[in-house]
C-alpha positions as CSV (number, residue, x, y, z in Angstrom):
1,M,-0.5,-4.9,20.5
2,K,0.5,-2.4,17.8
3,Y,-0.8,-2.7,14.3
4,L,1.1,-1.0,11.4
5,F,-0.6,-0.4,8.0
6,I,1.9,0.3,5.3
7,S,0.8,1.9,2.0
8,A,2.7,2.9,-1.1
9,H,0.5,5.9,-1.7
10,P,-1.8,8.1,0.4
11,D,-5.1,6.6,-0.9
12,D,-4.2,2.8,-0.8
13,L,-5.5,1.9,2.7
14,E,-9.0,3.4,2.3
15,F,-9.7,1.1,-0.7
16,S,-8.5,-2.1,0.9
17,C,-8.4,-1.8,4.8
18,A,-10.9,0.9,5.9
19,N,-13.3,-1.3,7.7
20,L,-10.6,-3.3,9.6
21,I,-8.8,-0.1,10.6
22,R,-12.0,1.5,11.9
23,Y,-12.8,-1.6,14.0
24,L,-9.3,-1.7,15.5
25,T,-9.4,2.0,16.4
26,N,-12.9,1.7,17.8
27,Q,-11.6,-1.1,20.1
28,R,-8.8,1.2,21.1
29,H,-6.0,-0.8,19.6
30,D,-2.8,1.0,18.8
31,V,-2.9,1.6,15.0
32,E,-0.3,3.5,13.0
33,I,0.1,4.2,9.3
34,L,3.4,4.3,7.3
35,C,2.9,5.8,3.9
36,L,6.0,5.3,1.8
37,T,5.4,8.1,-0.7
38,K,3.4,11.3,-0.8
39,G,1.9,10.4,-4.2
40,E,3.8,13.2,-6.0
41,F,3.1,11.8,-9.5
42,G,-0.6,10.9,-8.9
43,Y,-1.8,13.2,-11.7
44,Y,-1.0,13.5,-15.3
45,D,-0.2,17.2,-15.4
46,A,3.4,18.3,-15.1
47,E,2.3,21.6,-13.5
48,W,0.8,19.8,-10.6
49,V,3.2,17.0,-9.9
50,G,5.8,17.2,-7.1
51,P,5.5,19.1,-3.8
52,R,2.3,20.9,-4.8
53,L,0.4,17.6,-5.3
54,A,2.2,16.0,-2.4
55,K,0.9,18.6,0.1
56,I,-2.7,18.0,-1.2
57,R,-2.5,14.3,-1.0
58,V,-1.0,14.2,2.4
59,N,-3.8,16.4,3.7
60,E,-6.2,14.0,2.1
61,L,-4.5,11.1,3.9
62,Y,-4.9,12.8,7.2
63,K,-8.6,13.5,6.7
64,A,-9.3,10.0,5.4
65,A,-7.4,8.3,8.2
66,F,-9.2,10.4,10.8
67,K,-12.5,9.2,9.6
68,N,-11.2,5.7,10.4
69,G,-10.0,6.7,13.8
70,V,-6.3,7.3,13.1
71,K,-5.0,10.6,14.3
72,Q,-2.4,12.6,12.5
73,N,0.3,11.9,15.1
74,K,-0.1,8.2,14.2
75,I,0.7,8.7,10.5
76,F,4.3,8.6,9.3
77,L,5.7,9.4,5.9
78,A,8.8,7.4,4.7
79,D,9.8,10.1,2.1
80,F,10.2,7.8,-0.9
81,I,9.4,9.5,-4.2
82,D,6.2,8.3,-5.9
83,G,7.2,5.8,-8.6
84,F,10.6,5.0,-7.1
85,V,9.9,2.4,-4.4
86,K,12.3,-0.4,-5.5
87,F,13.2,-3.8,-4.2
88,R,16.8,-3.0,-3.5
89,K,19.1,-3.4,-0.6
90,E,19.1,0.3,0.4
91,H,15.3,0.4,0.4
92,I,15.2,-2.7,2.6
93,E,17.4,-0.9,5.1
94,I,15.2,2.2,5.0
95,I,12.1,0.0,5.9
96,K,14.0,-1.8,8.6
97,N,14.9,1.6,10.2
98,W,11.2,2.6,10.1
99,L,10.2,-0.7,11.7
100,N,12.8,-0.3,14.5
101,K,11.4,3.2,15.1
102,L,7.8,2.2,15.2
103,Q,8.2,-1.4,16.5
104,P,4.9,-2.9,15.4
105,D,3.6,-6.3,16.3
106,I,1.4,-6.9,13.3
107,I,1.9,-5.4,9.8
108,F,-0.4,-5.0,6.9
109,A,1.1,-4.3,3.5
110,P,0.3,-4.5,-0.3
111,E,0.2,-8.0,-1.8
112,P,3.4,-8.5,-3.9
113,Y,2.9,-12.0,-5.4
114,F,-0.8,-12.8,-5.7
115,A,-1.9,-9.2,-6.5
116,Y,-4.7,-8.0,-8.8
117,Y,-3.4,-4.4,-8.8
118,W,0.1,-4.5,-10.3
119,Q,1.3,-0.9,-9.8
120,H,5.1,-1.3,-9.3
121,D,5.3,0.7,-6.0
122,H,2.6,-1.6,-4.5
123,I,4.4,-4.8,-5.7
124,N,7.8,-3.6,-4.4
125,S,6.4,-2.4,-1.1
126,G,5.1,-5.9,-0.5
127,K,8.3,-7.5,-1.6
128,L,10.3,-5.3,0.8
129,L,8.1,-6.4,3.8
130,Y,8.1,-10.0,2.8
131,Y,11.9,-10.1,2.6
132,I,12.3,-8.5,6.0
133,Y,9.7,-10.7,7.6
134,K,11.3,-13.9,6.2
135,W,15.0,-13.0,6.3
136,G,15.5,-9.8,8.2
137,Q,13.9,-10.3,11.6
138,Q,17.3,-10.6,13.3
139,D,17.8,-6.9,12.5
140,L,14.6,-5.8,14.2
141,I,14.3,-4.6,17.8
142,Q,10.7,-5.8,17.9
143,P,10.2,-9.0,15.8
144,I,7.1,-9.0,13.5
145,K,4.6,-11.4,14.9
146,S,2.4,-11.5,11.8
147,L,2.4,-10.1,8.3
148,Y,-0.7,-9.7,6.2
149,F,-1.1,-8.7,2.6
150,Y,-4.1,-6.7,1.4
151,A,-5.5,-6.6,-2.2
152,S,-4.7,-10.3,-2.5
153,L,-6.1,-12.9,-5.0
154,K,-5.1,-15.7,-2.5
155,P,-6.7,-14.6,0.8
156,N,-6.8,-16.8,3.9
157,F,-8.2,-14.2,6.3
158,Y,-11.4,-12.3,5.9
159,W,-12.7,-9.2,7.7
160,P,-16.5,-9.2,7.4
161,F,-18.9,-6.1,7.4
162,N,-22.3,-5.2,6.2
163,D,-22.3,-1.4,5.5
164,I,-20.5,-0.8,2.2
165,E,-21.1,3.0,2.4
166,R,-19.1,3.4,5.6
167,G,-16.1,2.0,3.9
168,K,-16.4,4.5,1.1
169,T,-16.7,7.6,3.2
170,S,-12.9,7.8,3.9
171,L,-12.1,6.9,0.3
172,Y,-14.1,10.0,-0.8
173,E,-11.6,12.2,1.0
174,H,-9.0,11.6,-1.8
175,K,-10.6,14.2,-4.0
176,S,-7.4,14.8,-6.0
177,Q,-7.6,11.2,-7.2
178,W,-11.2,11.3,-8.3
179,W,-10.1,11.1,-12.0
180,F,-9.1,7.5,-11.1
181,L,-11.2,6.6,-8.1
182,K,-14.5,7.4,-9.9
183,W,-13.8,4.2,-11.9
184,M,-12.3,2.2,-9.0
185,I,-15.3,2.9,-6.8
186,L,-17.4,0.8,-9.2
187,F,-15.0,-2.1,-8.5
188,Y,-15.0,-1.5,-4.8
189,S,-18.5,-2.9,-4.1
190,I,-17.8,-5.9,-6.3
191,E,-14.3,-6.7,-4.9
192,K,-15.8,-6.6,-1.3
193,L,-18.7,-9.0,-2.0
194,N,-18.7,-11.9,0.3
195,F,-17.9,-15.0,-1.8
196,Y,-16.8,-16.9,1.4
197,H,-20.2,-17.7,3.0
198,K,-19.1,-21.2,3.9
199,K,-16.1,-19.9,5.8
200,I,-17.4,-16.8,7.5
201,G,-21.2,-16.8,7.4
202,S,-23.8,-14.5,5.8
203,W,-22.1,-11.2,6.0
204,N,-22.7,-9.0,2.9
205,Y,-19.1,-7.9,2.4
206,V,-15.5,-8.8,3.3
207,E,-12.0,-7.3,3.2
208,P,-9.8,-10.2,2.1
209,Y,-6.2,-10.5,3.3
210,R,-3.5,-13.1,3.0
211,R,-1.6,-13.9,6.2
212,V,1.9,-15.0,5.3
213,L,2.6,-18.5,6.7
214,L,6.3,-19.1,6.3
215,R,6.3,-22.7,7.5
216,D,3.2,-23.9,5.7
217,K,4.3,-24.4,2.1
218,S,1.0,-25.9,1.1
219,K,-0.8,-22.7,1.9
220,N,1.8,-20.4,0.4
221,G,1.9,-22.3,-2.9
222,G,0.1,-21.5,-6.1
223,F,3.4,-21.3,-8.1
224,L,1.7,-21.2,-11.5
225,L,-0.7,-18.4,-10.5
226,K,2.3,-16.6,-8.9
227,G,4.3,-16.9,-12.1
228,I,1.5,-15.7,-14.3
229,L,0.8,-12.7,-12.1
230,G,4.5,-12.0,-12.0
231,L,4.7,-11.9,-15.8
232,I,1.7,-9.6,-15.9
233,S,3.2,-7.2,-13.4
234,S,6.3,-7.0,-15.5
235,L,4.5,-5.7,-18.6
236,P,5.4,-2.2,-19.7
237,F,1.9,-1.0,-19.0
238,F,2.5,-1.4,-15.3
239,N,6.1,-0.2,-15.4
240,P,6.2,3.4,-16.7
241,T,9.2,4.8,-18.5
242,A,11.2,7.8,-17.4
243,K,8.9,10.1,-19.4
244,R,6.2,9.4,-16.7
245,Y,8.4,11.2,-14.1
246,Y,8.8,14.5,-15.8
247,V,8.9,17.6,-13.7
248,S,8.2,21.0,-15.3
249,K,10.0,23.1,-12.7
250,G,13.5,21.8,-13.4
251,N,15.4,23.9,-10.9
252,S,13.6,22.9,-7.7
253,S,15.2,20.5,-5.2
254,F,12.4,18.0,-5.9
255,A,13.3,18.1,-9.6
256,F,17.0,17.5,-8.9
257,K,16.1,14.5,-6.7
258,V,13.8,13.0,-9.4
259,R,16.4,13.6,-12.1
260,K,18.9,11.7,-9.9
261,L,16.6,8.8,-9.4
262,R,15.8,8.7,-13.1
263,D,19.5,8.4,-13.9
264,I,19.7,5.5,-11.5
265,Y,16.7,3.5,-12.5
266,Y,16.2,4.6,-16.2
267,P,19.9,5.1,-17.3
268,I,19.4,4.2,-21.0
269,E,16.3,6.4,-21.6
């Protein structure tokens, strides 16, 4: 059984899935990671964004994943540009190609519909996987047996654990993101509290996931909540303008690529 954990950015999995990943690798299951971007715009300083920051963040990903038992040769980079993961036909095809290359049985991806973190790369990553799982299986060499979403407000699967510090150790490897993680780490312990004692027992903490149940409409409902969260995720605060994707070194190949993407997705700015 092969498990594939998909993230939009290099630090996503350590916040949401570290304990489950560590368990699976300890049990010698085949675990791989597909990171869609290198986090090139994960800092608000034009002198750092681009390949310079990408190299740092990818190295942080390797170190963090290794602490959870995933070796570098099990980590793959899809080469999207940070901020430009879109729910579009061409991106669906890119993900399908990766799935045919890696051929996972079970996939974990960011929650796109019942999310509490509305960063647009996360939302679109989940939408891409949901679309393929529901409507694109016929194009896959290895059909997806199960799809789970992490960072979900509507979980139906819970991975329990007791040691909160073990989960944090891999997260601390993302030193370049400490400007953001120093606040998120406060939320980490709260978000992982076990509010599901009646379902899973007296564990201290859980990682909540939503297993996608395509044929069980009653468990995939919540249309009002889904609609409200969809409106929130569409707010300008969670959808940066073209100014967010400014590159100071305008003659580099990365800058040309970003400029081309800006022309496609932000044509009127």
